[in-house]
mmCIF entry with sequence, helices, sheets and N, C-alpha, C, O atoms, coordinates in Angstrom:
data_MODEL
# 
_entry.id   MODEL 
# 
_entity.id                         1 
_entity.type                       polymer 
_entity.pdbx_number_of_molecules   1 
# 
_entity_poly.entity_id                      1 
_entity_poly.type                           'polypeptide(L)' 
_entity_poly.nstd_linkage                   no 
_entity_poly.nstd_monomer                   no 
_entity_poly.pdbx_seq_one_letter_code       
;(UNK)(UNK)(UNK)(UNK)(UNK)(UNK)(UNK)(UNK)(UNK)(UNK)(UNK)(UNK)(UNK)(UNK)(UNK)(UNK)
(UNK)(UNK)(UNK)(UNK)(UNK)(UNK)(UNK)(UNK)(UNK)(UNK)(UNK)(UNK)(UNK)(UNK)(UNK)(UNK)
(UNK)(UNK)(UNK)(UNK)(UNK)(UNK)(UNK)(UNK)(UNK)(UNK)(UNK)(UNK)(UNK)(UNK)(UNK)(UNK)
(UNK)(UNK)(UNK)(UNK)
;
_entity_poly.pdbx_seq_one_letter_code_can   XXXXXXXXXXXXXXXXXXXXXXXXXXXXXXXXXXXXXXXXXXXXXXXXXXXX 
_entity_poly.pdbx_strand_id                 A 
# 
loop_
_entity_poly_seq.entity_id 
_entity_poly_seq.num 
_entity_poly_seq.mon_id 
_entity_poly_seq.hetero 
1 1  UNK n 
1 2  UNK n 
1 3  UNK n 
1 4  UNK n 
1 5  UNK n 
1 6  UNK n 
1 7  UNK n 
1 8  UNK n 
1 9  UNK n 
1 10 UNK n 
1 11 UNK n 
1 12 UNK n 
1 13 UNK n 
1 14 UNK n 
1 15 UNK n 
1 16 UNK n 
1 17 UNK n 
1 18 UNK n 
1 19 UNK n 
1 20 UNK n 
1 21 UNK n 
1 22 UNK n 
1 23 UNK n 
1 24 UNK n 
1 25 UNK n 
1 26 UNK n 
1 27 UNK n 
1 28 UNK n 
1 29 UNK n 
1 30 UNK n 
1 31 UNK n 
1 32 UNK n 
1 33 UNK n 
1 34 UNK n 
1 35 UNK n 
1 36 UNK n 
1 37 UNK n 
1 38 UNK n 
1 39 UNK n 
1 40 UNK n 
1 41 UNK n 
1 42 UNK n 
1 43 UNK n 
1 44 UNK n 
1 45 UNK n 
1 46 UNK n 
1 47 UNK n 
1 48 UNK n 
1 49 UNK n 
1 50 UNK n 
1 51 UNK n 
1 52 UNK n 
# 
_struct_asym.id          A 
_struct_asym.entity_id   1 
# 
loop_
_struct_conf.conf_type_id 
_struct_conf.id 
_struct_conf.pdbx_PDB_helix_id 
_struct_conf.beg_label_comp_id 
_struct_conf.beg_label_asym_id 
_struct_conf.beg_label_seq_id 
_struct_conf.pdbx_beg_PDB_ins_code 
_struct_conf.end_label_comp_id 
_struct_conf.end_label_asym_id 
_struct_conf.end_label_seq_id 
_struct_conf.pdbx_end_PDB_ins_code 
_struct_conf.beg_auth_comp_id 
_struct_conf.beg_auth_asym_id 
_struct_conf.beg_auth_seq_id 
_struct_conf.end_auth_comp_id 
_struct_conf.end_auth_asym_id 
_struct_conf.end_auth_seq_id 
_struct_conf.pdbx_PDB_helix_class 
_struct_conf.details 
_struct_conf.pdbx_PDB_helix_length 
HELX_P HELX_P1 AA1 UNK A 3  ? UNK A 18 ? UNK A 3  UNK A 18 1 ? 16 
HELX_P HELX_P2 AA2 UNK A 22 ? UNK A 51 ? UNK A 22 UNK A 51 1 ? 30 
# 
_struct_conf_type.id          HELX_P 
_struct_conf_type.criteria    ? 
_struct_conf_type.reference   ? 
# 
loop_
_atom_site.group_PDB 
_atom_site.id 
_atom_site.type_symbol 
_atom_site.label_atom_id 
_atom_site.label_alt_id 
_atom_site.label_comp_id 
_atom_site.label_asym_id 
_atom_site.label_entity_id 
_atom_site.label_seq_id 
_atom_site.pdbx_PDB_ins_code 
_atom_site.Cartn_x 
_atom_site.Cartn_y 
_atom_site.Cartn_z 
_atom_site.occupancy 
_atom_site.B_iso_or_equiv 
_atom_site.pdbx_formal_charge 
_atom_site.auth_seq_id 
_atom_site.auth_comp_id 
_atom_site.auth_asym_id 
_atom_site.auth_atom_id 
_atom_site.pdbx_PDB_model_num 
ATOM 1   N N  . UNK A 1 1  ? 112.105 112.059 108.418 1.00 0.00 ? 1  UNK A N  1 
ATOM 2   C CA . UNK A 1 1  ? 111.893 112.259 106.990 1.00 0.00 ? 1  UNK A CA 1 
ATOM 3   C C  . UNK A 1 1  ? 112.136 113.714 106.605 1.00 0.00 ? 1  UNK A C  1 
ATOM 4   O O  . UNK A 1 1  ? 111.716 114.633 107.307 1.00 0.00 ? 1  UNK A O  1 
ATOM 5   N N  . UNK A 1 2  ? 112.813 113.906 105.494 1.00 0.00 ? 2  UNK A N  1 
ATOM 6   C CA . UNK A 1 2  ? 113.075 115.257 105.021 1.00 0.00 ? 2  UNK A CA 1 
ATOM 7   C C  . UNK A 1 2  ? 111.799 115.865 104.443 1.00 0.00 ? 2  UNK A C  1 
ATOM 8   O O  . UNK A 1 2  ? 110.863 115.151 104.084 1.00 0.00 ? 2  UNK A O  1 
ATOM 9   N N  . UNK A 1 3  ? 111.780 117.174 104.360 1.00 0.00 ? 3  UNK A N  1 
ATOM 10  C CA . UNK A 1 3  ? 110.614 117.877 103.832 1.00 0.00 ? 3  UNK A CA 1 
ATOM 11  C C  . UNK A 1 3  ? 110.327 117.453 102.400 1.00 0.00 ? 3  UNK A C  1 
ATOM 12  O O  . UNK A 1 3  ? 109.168 117.264 102.030 1.00 0.00 ? 3  UNK A O  1 
ATOM 13  N N  . UNK A 1 4  ? 111.387 117.299 101.581 1.00 0.00 ? 4  UNK A N  1 
ATOM 14  C CA . UNK A 1 4  ? 111.186 116.884 100.188 1.00 0.00 ? 4  UNK A CA 1 
ATOM 15  C C  . UNK A 1 4  ? 110.484 115.535 100.131 1.00 0.00 ? 4  UNK A C  1 
ATOM 16  O O  . UNK A 1 4  ? 109.592 115.322 99.309  1.00 0.00 ? 4  UNK A O  1 
ATOM 17  N N  . UNK A 1 5  ? 110.901 114.615 101.024 1.00 0.00 ? 5  UNK A N  1 
ATOM 18  C CA . UNK A 1 5  ? 110.295 113.282 101.044 1.00 0.00 ? 5  UNK A CA 1 
ATOM 19  C C  . UNK A 1 5  ? 108.819 113.368 101.395 1.00 0.00 ? 5  UNK A C  1 
ATOM 20  O O  . UNK A 1 5  ? 107.993 112.693 100.781 1.00 0.00 ? 5  UNK A O  1 
ATOM 21  N N  . UNK A 1 6  ? 108.485 114.193 102.376 1.00 0.00 ? 6  UNK A N  1 
ATOM 22  C CA . UNK A 1 6  ? 107.091 114.323 102.805 1.00 0.00 ? 6  UNK A CA 1 
ATOM 23  C C  . UNK A 1 6  ? 106.246 114.865 101.657 1.00 0.00 ? 6  UNK A C  1 
ATOM 24  O O  . UNK A 1 6  ? 105.158 114.359 101.386 1.00 0.00 ? 6  UNK A O  1 
ATOM 25  N N  . UNK A 1 7  ? 106.756 115.905 100.981 1.00 0.00 ? 7  UNK A N  1 
ATOM 26  C CA . UNK A 1 7  ? 106.034 116.481 99.844  1.00 0.00 ? 7  UNK A CA 1 
ATOM 27  C C  . UNK A 1 7  ? 105.867 115.432 98.754  1.00 0.00 ? 7  UNK A C  1 
ATOM 28  O O  . UNK A 1 7  ? 104.798 115.314 98.155  1.00 0.00 ? 7  UNK A O  1 
ATOM 29  N N  . UNK A 1 8  ? 106.931 114.667 98.500  1.00 0.00 ? 8  UNK A N  1 
ATOM 30  C CA . UNK A 1 8  ? 106.876 113.627 97.475  1.00 0.00 ? 8  UNK A CA 1 
ATOM 31  C C  . UNK A 1 8  ? 105.809 112.598 97.808  1.00 0.00 ? 8  UNK A C  1 
ATOM 32  O O  . UNK A 1 8  ? 105.044 112.188 96.935  1.00 0.00 ? 8  UNK A O  1 
ATOM 33  N N  . UNK A 1 9  ? 105.755 112.182 99.058  1.00 0.00 ? 9  UNK A N  1 
ATOM 34  C CA . UNK A 1 9  ? 104.767 111.183 99.478  1.00 0.00 ? 9  UNK A CA 1 
ATOM 35  C C  . UNK A 1 9  ? 103.355 111.735 99.306  1.00 0.00 ? 9  UNK A C  1 
ATOM 36  O O  . UNK A 1 9  ? 102.467 111.029 98.828  1.00 0.00 ? 9  UNK A O  1 
ATOM 37  N N  . UNK A 1 10 ? 103.144 112.989 99.694  1.00 0.00 ? 10 UNK A N  1 
ATOM 38  C CA . UNK A 1 10 ? 101.820 113.599 99.537  1.00 0.00 ? 10 UNK A CA 1 
ATOM 39  C C  . UNK A 1 10 ? 101.415 113.621 98.070  1.00 0.00 ? 10 UNK A C  1 
ATOM 40  O O  . UNK A 1 10 ? 100.281 113.284 97.730  1.00 0.00 ? 10 UNK A O  1 
ATOM 41  N N  . UNK A 1 11 ? 102.347 114.019 97.194  1.00 0.00 ? 11 UNK A N  1 
ATOM 42  C CA . UNK A 1 11 ? 102.039 114.070 95.769  1.00 0.00 ? 11 UNK A CA 1 
ATOM 43  C C  . UNK A 1 11 ? 101.757 112.679 95.231  1.00 0.00 ? 11 UNK A C  1 
ATOM 44  O O  . UNK A 1 11 ? 100.850 112.490 94.422  1.00 0.00 ? 11 UNK A O  1 
ATOM 45  N N  . UNK A 1 12 ? 102.542 111.701 95.686  1.00 0.00 ? 12 UNK A N  1 
ATOM 46  C CA . UNK A 1 12 ? 102.327 110.321 95.244  1.00 0.00 ? 12 UNK A CA 1 
ATOM 47  C C  . UNK A 1 12 ? 100.942 109.839 95.650  1.00 0.00 ? 12 UNK A C  1 
ATOM 48  O O  . UNK A 1 12 ? 100.243 109.203 94.862  1.00 0.00 ? 12 UNK A O  1 
ATOM 49  N N  . UNK A 1 13 ? 100.548 110.146 96.889  1.00 0.00 ? 13 UNK A N  1 
ATOM 50  C CA . UNK A 1 13 ? 99.238  109.702 97.378  1.00 0.00 ? 13 UNK A CA 1 
ATOM 51  C C  . UNK A 1 13 ? 98.116  110.349 96.577  1.00 0.00 ? 13 UNK A C  1 
ATOM 52  O O  . UNK A 1 13 ? 97.169  109.669 96.180  1.00 0.00 ? 13 UNK A O  1 
ATOM 53  N N  . UNK A 1 14 ? 98.209  111.650 96.335  1.00 0.00 ? 14 UNK A N  1 
ATOM 54  C CA . UNK A 1 14 ? 97.145  112.317 95.577  1.00 0.00 ? 14 UNK A CA 1 
ATOM 55  C C  . UNK A 1 14 ? 97.106  111.792 94.143  1.00 0.00 ? 14 UNK A C  1 
ATOM 56  O O  . UNK A 1 14 ? 96.037  111.703 93.539  1.00 0.00 ? 14 UNK A O  1 
ATOM 57  N N  . UNK A 1 15 ? 98.276  111.444 93.600  1.00 0.00 ? 15 UNK A N  1 
ATOM 58  C CA . UNK A 1 15 ? 98.339  110.859 92.259  1.00 0.00 ? 15 UNK A CA 1 
ATOM 59  C C  . UNK A 1 15 ? 97.627  109.516 92.232  1.00 0.00 ? 15 UNK A C  1 
ATOM 60  O O  . UNK A 1 15 ? 96.886  109.217 91.295  1.00 0.00 ? 15 UNK A O  1 
ATOM 61  N N  . UNK A 1 16 ? 97.854  108.700 93.270  1.00 0.00 ? 16 UNK A N  1 
ATOM 62  C CA . UNK A 1 16 ? 97.208  107.385 93.351  1.00 0.00 ? 16 UNK A CA 1 
ATOM 63  C C  . UNK A 1 16 ? 95.694  107.544 93.416  1.00 0.00 ? 16 UNK A C  1 
ATOM 64  O O  . UNK A 1 16 ? 94.958  106.808 92.759  1.00 0.00 ? 16 UNK A O  1 
ATOM 65  N N  . UNK A 1 17 ? 95.236  108.500 94.203  1.00 0.00 ? 17 UNK A N  1 
ATOM 66  C CA . UNK A 1 17 ? 93.796  108.700 94.333  1.00 0.00 ? 17 UNK A CA 1 
ATOM 67  C C  . UNK A 1 17 ? 93.183  109.064 92.987  1.00 0.00 ? 17 UNK A C  1 
ATOM 68  O O  . UNK A 1 17 ? 92.046  108.687 92.704  1.00 0.00 ? 17 UNK A O  1 
ATOM 69  N N  . UNK A 1 18 ? 93.925  109.797 92.148  1.00 0.00 ? 18 UNK A N  1 
ATOM 70  C CA . UNK A 1 18 ? 93.415  110.145 90.823  1.00 0.00 ? 18 UNK A CA 1 
ATOM 71  C C  . UNK A 1 18 ? 93.452  108.945 89.889  1.00 0.00 ? 18 UNK A C  1 
ATOM 72  O O  . UNK A 1 18 ? 92.477  108.676 89.187  1.00 0.00 ? 18 UNK A O  1 
ATOM 73  N N  . UNK A 1 19 ? 94.572  108.218 89.873  1.00 0.00 ? 19 UNK A N  1 
ATOM 74  C CA . UNK A 1 19 ? 94.733  107.098 88.937  1.00 0.00 ? 19 UNK A CA 1 
ATOM 75  C C  . UNK A 1 19 ? 94.988  105.833 89.728  1.00 0.00 ? 19 UNK A C  1 
ATOM 76  O O  . UNK A 1 19 ? 96.131  105.521 90.062  1.00 0.00 ? 19 UNK A O  1 
ATOM 77  N N  . UNK A 1 20 ? 93.924  105.103 90.028  1.00 0.00 ? 20 UNK A N  1 
ATOM 78  C CA . UNK A 1 20 ? 94.110  103.887 90.803  1.00 0.00 ? 20 UNK A CA 1 
ATOM 79  C C  . UNK A 1 20 ? 94.309  102.722 89.855  1.00 0.00 ? 20 UNK A C  1 
ATOM 80  O O  . UNK A 1 20 ? 93.334  102.133 89.387  1.00 0.00 ? 20 UNK A O  1 
ATOM 81  N N  . UNK A 1 21 ? 95.547  102.383 89.565  1.00 0.00 ? 21 UNK A N  1 
ATOM 82  C CA . UNK A 1 21 ? 95.791  101.158 88.827  1.00 0.00 ? 21 UNK A CA 1 
ATOM 83  C C  . UNK A 1 21 ? 96.958  100.384 89.401  1.00 0.00 ? 21 UNK A C  1 
ATOM 84  O O  . UNK A 1 21 ? 97.676  100.866 90.278  1.00 0.00 ? 21 UNK A O  1 
ATOM 85  N N  . UNK A 1 22 ? 97.136  99.183  88.895  1.00 0.00 ? 22 UNK A N  1 
ATOM 86  C CA . UNK A 1 22 ? 98.092  98.243  89.483  1.00 0.00 ? 22 UNK A CA 1 
ATOM 87  C C  . UNK A 1 22 ? 99.511  98.797  89.416  1.00 0.00 ? 22 UNK A C  1 
ATOM 88  O O  . UNK A 1 22 ? 100.287 98.635  90.357  1.00 0.00 ? 22 UNK A O  1 
ATOM 89  N N  . UNK A 1 23 ? 99.848  99.443  88.320  1.00 0.00 ? 23 UNK A N  1 
ATOM 90  C CA . UNK A 1 23 ? 101.204 99.963  88.145  1.00 0.00 ? 23 UNK A CA 1 
ATOM 91  C C  . UNK A 1 23 ? 101.564 100.923 89.269  1.00 0.00 ? 23 UNK A C  1 
ATOM 92  O O  . UNK A 1 23 ? 102.650 100.841 89.843  1.00 0.00 ? 23 UNK A O  1 
ATOM 93  N N  . UNK A 1 24 ? 100.652 101.830 89.580  1.00 0.00 ? 24 UNK A N  1 
ATOM 94  C CA . UNK A 1 24 ? 100.927 102.829 90.616  1.00 0.00 ? 24 UNK A CA 1 
ATOM 95  C C  . UNK A 1 24 ? 101.121 102.151 91.969  1.00 0.00 ? 24 UNK A C  1 
ATOM 96  O O  . UNK A 1 24 ? 102.005 102.523 92.741  1.00 0.00 ? 24 UNK A O  1 
ATOM 97  N N  . UNK A 1 25 ? 100.277 101.143 92.250  1.00 0.00 ? 25 UNK A N  1 
ATOM 98  C CA . UNK A 1 25 ? 100.424 100.428 93.517  1.00 0.00 ? 25 UNK A CA 1 
ATOM 99  C C  . UNK A 1 25 ? 101.781 99.740  93.587  1.00 0.00 ? 25 UNK A C  1 
ATOM 100 O O  . UNK A 1 25 ? 102.418 99.717  94.640  1.00 0.00 ? 25 UNK A O  1 
ATOM 101 N N  . UNK A 1 26 ? 102.225 99.175  92.453  1.00 0.00 ? 26 UNK A N  1 
ATOM 102 C CA . UNK A 1 26 ? 103.551 98.552  92.397  1.00 0.00 ? 26 UNK A CA 1 
ATOM 103 C C  . UNK A 1 26 ? 104.627 99.580  92.739  1.00 0.00 ? 26 UNK A C  1 
ATOM 104 O O  . UNK A 1 26 ? 105.525 99.314  93.538  1.00 0.00 ? 26 UNK A O  1 
ATOM 105 N N  . UNK A 1 27 ? 104.522 100.743 92.130  1.00 0.00 ? 27 UNK A N  1 
ATOM 106 C CA . UNK A 1 27 ? 105.514 101.802 92.357  1.00 0.00 ? 27 UNK A CA 1 
ATOM 107 C C  . UNK A 1 27 ? 105.549 102.188 93.831  1.00 0.00 ? 27 UNK A C  1 
ATOM 108 O O  . UNK A 1 27 ? 106.621 102.338 94.416  1.00 0.00 ? 27 UNK A O  1 
ATOM 109 N N  . UNK A 1 28 ? 104.370 102.349 94.424  1.00 0.00 ? 28 UNK A N  1 
ATOM 110 C CA . UNK A 1 28 ? 104.312 102.753 95.832  1.00 0.00 ? 28 UNK A CA 1 
ATOM 111 C C  . UNK A 1 28 ? 104.928 101.697 96.734  1.00 0.00 ? 28 UNK A C  1 
ATOM 112 O O  . UNK A 1 28 ? 105.689 102.023 97.645  1.00 0.00 ? 28 UNK A O  1 
ATOM 113 N N  . UNK A 1 29 ? 104.600 100.419 96.483  1.00 0.00 ? 29 UNK A N  1 
ATOM 114 C CA . UNK A 1 29 ? 105.175 99.372  97.337  1.00 0.00 ? 29 UNK A CA 1 
ATOM 115 C C  . UNK A 1 29 ? 106.693 99.344  97.170  1.00 0.00 ? 29 UNK A C  1 
ATOM 116 O O  . UNK A 1 29 ? 107.420 99.083  98.129  1.00 0.00 ? 29 UNK A O  1 
ATOM 117 N N  . UNK A 1 30 ? 107.178 99.617  95.938  1.00 0.00 ? 30 UNK A N  1 
ATOM 118 C CA . UNK A 1 30 ? 108.618 99.686  95.687  1.00 0.00 ? 30 UNK A CA 1 
ATOM 119 C C  . UNK A 1 30 ? 109.243 100.813 96.508  1.00 0.00 ? 30 UNK A C  1 
ATOM 120 O O  . UNK A 1 30 ? 110.287 100.632 97.134  1.00 0.00 ? 30 UNK A O  1 
ATOM 121 N N  . UNK A 1 31 ? 108.589 101.983 96.499  1.00 0.00 ? 31 UNK A N  1 
ATOM 122 C CA . UNK A 1 31 ? 109.099 103.125 97.266  1.00 0.00 ? 31 UNK A CA 1 
ATOM 123 C C  . UNK A 1 31 ? 109.120 102.795 98.752  1.00 0.00 ? 31 UNK A C  1 
ATOM 124 O O  . UNK A 1 31 ? 110.085 103.112 99.448  1.00 0.00 ? 31 UNK A O  1 
ATOM 125 N N  . UNK A 1 32 ? 108.051 102.157 99.241  1.00 0.00 ? 32 UNK A N  1 
ATOM 126 C CA . UNK A 1 32 ? 107.982 101.814 100.658 1.00 0.00 ? 32 UNK A CA 1 
ATOM 127 C C  . UNK A 1 32 ? 109.118 100.869 101.036 1.00 0.00 ? 32 UNK A C  1 
ATOM 128 O O  . UNK A 1 32 ? 109.744 101.031 102.083 1.00 0.00 ? 32 UNK A O  1 
ATOM 129 N N  . UNK A 1 33 ? 109.386 99.870  100.172 1.00 0.00 ? 33 UNK A N  1 
ATOM 130 C CA . UNK A 1 33 ? 110.493 98.945  100.440 1.00 0.00 ? 33 UNK A CA 1 
ATOM 131 C C  . UNK A 1 33 ? 111.805 99.709  100.505 1.00 0.00 ? 33 UNK A C  1 
ATOM 132 O O  . UNK A 1 33 ? 112.627 99.467  101.389 1.00 0.00 ? 33 UNK A O  1 
ATOM 133 N N  . UNK A 1 34 ? 112.001 100.632 99.570  1.00 0.00 ? 34 UNK A N  1 
ATOM 134 C CA . UNK A 1 34 ? 113.223 101.435 99.558  1.00 0.00 ? 34 UNK A CA 1 
ATOM 135 C C  . UNK A 1 34 ? 113.342 102.221 100.857 1.00 0.00 ? 34 UNK A C  1 
ATOM 136 O O  . UNK A 1 34 ? 114.424 102.297 101.439 1.00 0.00 ? 34 UNK A O  1 
ATOM 137 N N  . UNK A 1 35 ? 112.233 102.810 101.319 1.00 0.00 ? 35 UNK A N  1 
ATOM 138 C CA . UNK A 1 35 ? 112.289 103.599 102.547 1.00 0.00 ? 35 UNK A CA 1 
ATOM 139 C C  . UNK A 1 35 ? 112.573 102.708 103.744 1.00 0.00 ? 35 UNK A C  1 
ATOM 140 O O  . UNK A 1 35 ? 113.289 103.114 104.659 1.00 0.00 ? 35 UNK A O  1 
ATOM 141 N N  . UNK A 1 36 ? 112.016 101.483 103.751 1.00 0.00 ? 36 UNK A N  1 
ATOM 142 C CA . UNK A 1 36 ? 112.308 100.548 104.837 1.00 0.00 ? 36 UNK A CA 1 
ATOM 143 C C  . UNK A 1 36 ? 113.806 100.284 104.889 1.00 0.00 ? 36 UNK A C  1 
ATOM 144 O O  . UNK A 1 36 ? 114.415 100.327 105.958 1.00 0.00 ? 36 UNK A O  1 
ATOM 145 N N  . UNK A 1 37 ? 114.402 100.006 103.718 1.00 0.00 ? 37 UNK A N  1 
ATOM 146 C CA . UNK A 1 37 ? 115.841 99.755  103.666 1.00 0.00 ? 37 UNK A CA 1 
ATOM 147 C C  . UNK A 1 37 ? 116.608 100.967 104.181 1.00 0.00 ? 37 UNK A C  1 
ATOM 148 O O  . UNK A 1 37 ? 117.572 100.823 104.933 1.00 0.00 ? 37 UNK A O  1 
ATOM 149 N N  . UNK A 1 38 ? 116.180 102.155 103.777 1.00 0.00 ? 38 UNK A N  1 
ATOM 150 C CA . UNK A 1 38 ? 116.836 103.385 104.195 1.00 0.00 ? 38 UNK A CA 1 
ATOM 151 C C  . UNK A 1 38 ? 116.772 103.534 105.714 1.00 0.00 ? 38 UNK A C  1 
ATOM 152 O O  . UNK A 1 38 ? 117.769 103.878 106.348 1.00 0.00 ? 38 UNK A O  1 
ATOM 153 N N  . UNK A 1 39 ? 115.596 103.274 106.298 1.00 0.00 ? 39 UNK A N  1 
ATOM 154 C CA . UNK A 1 39 ? 115.447 103.381 107.755 1.00 0.00 ? 39 UNK A CA 1 
ATOM 155 C C  . UNK A 1 39 ? 116.346 102.382 108.466 1.00 0.00 ? 39 UNK A C  1 
ATOM 156 O O  . UNK A 1 39 ? 116.952 102.711 109.485 1.00 0.00 ? 39 UNK A O  1 
ATOM 157 N N  . UNK A 1 40 ? 116.440 101.153 107.934 1.00 0.00 ? 40 UNK A N  1 
ATOM 158 C CA . UNK A 1 40 ? 117.310 100.143 108.542 1.00 0.00 ? 40 UNK A CA 1 
ATOM 159 C C  . UNK A 1 40 ? 118.764 100.603 108.506 1.00 0.00 ? 40 UNK A C  1 
ATOM 160 O O  . UNK A 1 40 ? 119.505 100.428 109.473 1.00 0.00 ? 40 UNK A O  1 
ATOM 161 N N  . UNK A 1 41 ? 119.166 101.197 107.369 1.00 0.00 ? 41 UNK A N  1 
ATOM 162 C CA . UNK A 1 41 ? 120.533 101.722 107.250 1.00 0.00 ? 41 UNK A CA 1 
ATOM 163 C C  . UNK A 1 41 ? 120.787 102.764 108.338 1.00 0.00 ? 41 UNK A C  1 
ATOM 164 O O  . UNK A 1 41 ? 121.813 102.729 109.017 1.00 0.00 ? 41 UNK A O  1 
ATOM 165 N N  . UNK A 1 42 ? 119.844 103.684 108.493 1.00 0.00 ? 42 UNK A N  1 
ATOM 166 C CA . UNK A 1 42 ? 119.999 104.756 109.480 1.00 0.00 ? 42 UNK A CA 1 
ATOM 167 C C  . UNK A 1 42 ? 120.103 104.174 110.885 1.00 0.00 ? 42 UNK A C  1 
ATOM 168 O O  . UNK A 1 42 ? 120.958 104.585 111.669 1.00 0.00 ? 42 UNK A O  1 
ATOM 169 N N  . UNK A 1 43 ? 119.230 103.213 111.203 1.00 0.00 ? 43 UNK A N  1 
ATOM 170 C CA . UNK A 1 43 ? 119.232 102.617 112.539 1.00 0.00 ? 43 UNK A CA 1 
ATOM 171 C C  . UNK A 1 43 ? 120.555 101.914 112.814 1.00 0.00 ? 43 UNK A C  1 
ATOM 172 O O  . UNK A 1 43 ? 121.139 102.082 113.885 1.00 0.00 ? 43 UNK A O  1 
ATOM 173 N N  . UNK A 1 44 ? 121.031 101.122 111.846 1.00 0.00 ? 44 UNK A N  1 
ATOM 174 C CA . UNK A 1 44 ? 122.293 100.410 112.071 1.00 0.00 ? 44 UNK A CA 1 
ATOM 175 C C  . UNK A 1 44 ? 123.451 101.403 112.220 1.00 0.00 ? 44 UNK A C  1 
ATOM 176 O O  . UNK A 1 44 ? 124.368 101.175 113.009 1.00 0.00 ? 44 UNK A O  1 
ATOM 177 N N  . UNK A 1 45 ? 123.408 102.504 111.459 1.00 0.00 ? 45 UNK A N  1 
ATOM 178 C CA . UNK A 1 45 ? 124.441 103.529 111.564 1.00 0.00 ? 45 UNK A CA 1 
ATOM 179 C C  . UNK A 1 45 ? 124.433 104.148 112.962 1.00 0.00 ? 45 UNK A C  1 
ATOM 180 O O  . UNK A 1 45 ? 125.489 104.341 113.565 1.00 0.00 ? 45 UNK A O  1 
ATOM 181 N N  . UNK A 1 46 ? 123.240 104.457 113.473 1.00 0.00 ? 46 UNK A N  1 
ATOM 182 C CA . UNK A 1 46 ? 123.130 105.035 114.817 1.00 0.00 ? 46 UNK A CA 1 
ATOM 183 C C  . UNK A 1 46 ? 123.632 104.054 115.869 1.00 0.00 ? 46 UNK A C  1 
ATOM 184 O O  . UNK A 1 46 ? 124.294 104.455 116.826 1.00 0.00 ? 46 UNK A O  1 
ATOM 185 N N  . UNK A 1 47 ? 123.324 102.778 115.700 1.00 0.00 ? 47 UNK A N  1 
ATOM 186 C CA . UNK A 1 47 ? 123.805 101.771 116.647 1.00 0.00 ? 47 UNK A CA 1 
ATOM 187 C C  . UNK A 1 47 ? 125.329 101.742 116.663 1.00 0.00 ? 47 UNK A C  1 
ATOM 188 O O  . UNK A 1 47 ? 125.942 101.659 117.727 1.00 0.00 ? 47 UNK A O  1 
ATOM 189 N N  . UNK A 1 48 ? 125.944 101.813 115.468 1.00 0.00 ? 48 UNK A N  1 
ATOM 190 C CA . UNK A 1 48 ? 127.413 101.838 115.387 1.00 0.00 ? 48 UNK A CA 1 
ATOM 191 C C  . UNK A 1 48 ? 127.965 103.044 116.143 1.00 0.00 ? 48 UNK A C  1 
ATOM 192 O O  . UNK A 1 48 ? 128.955 102.936 116.866 1.00 0.00 ? 48 UNK A O  1 
ATOM 193 N N  . UNK A 1 49 ? 127.315 104.192 115.968 1.00 0.00 ? 49 UNK A N  1 
ATOM 194 C CA . UNK A 1 49 ? 127.768 105.402 116.662 1.00 0.00 ? 49 UNK A CA 1 
ATOM 195 C C  . UNK A 1 49 ? 127.679 105.225 118.175 1.00 0.00 ? 49 UNK A C  1 
ATOM 196 O O  . UNK A 1 49 ? 128.591 105.613 118.905 1.00 0.00 ? 49 UNK A O  1 
ATOM 197 N N  . UNK A 1 50 ? 126.588 104.641 118.637 1.00 0.00 ? 50 UNK A N  1 
ATOM 198 C CA . UNK A 1 50 ? 126.400 104.465 120.079 1.00 0.00 ? 50 UNK A CA 1 
ATOM 199 C C  . UNK A 1 50 ? 127.411 103.477 120.647 1.00 0.00 ? 50 UNK A C  1 
ATOM 200 O O  . UNK A 1 50 ? 127.898 103.652 121.763 1.00 0.00 ? 50 UNK A O  1 
ATOM 201 N N  . UNK A 1 51 ? 127.725 102.441 119.877 1.00 0.00 ? 51 UNK A N  1 
ATOM 202 C CA . UNK A 1 51 ? 128.646 101.405 120.367 1.00 0.00 ? 51 UNK A CA 1 
ATOM 203 C C  . UNK A 1 51 ? 130.067 101.951 120.463 1.00 0.00 ? 51 UNK A C  1 
ATOM 204 O O  . UNK A 1 51 ? 130.766 101.697 121.444 1.00 0.00 ? 51 UNK A O  1 
ATOM 205 N N  . UNK A 1 52 ? 130.497 102.706 119.441 1.00 0.00 ? 52 UNK A N  1 
ATOM 206 C CA . UNK A 1 52 ? 131.893 103.172 119.409 1.00 0.00 ? 52 UNK A CA 1 
ATOM 207 C C  . UNK A 1 52 ? 132.161 104.321 120.378 1.00 0.00 ? 52 UNK A C  1 
ATOM 208 O O  . UNK A 1 52 ? 133.287 104.811 120.458 1.00 0.00 ? 52 UNK A O  1 
# 
């Protein structure tokens, strides 16, 4: 994870602790899904590099 991402996650978490509502939880789960997709992309890319 890049430094910007880590800072963003920390800010998001502190924001959630201040305002705990459904919308924020939705946003966080959306971000987590996006990061999962990103990690899968990276892993498949690395596999391609190793194979070739």
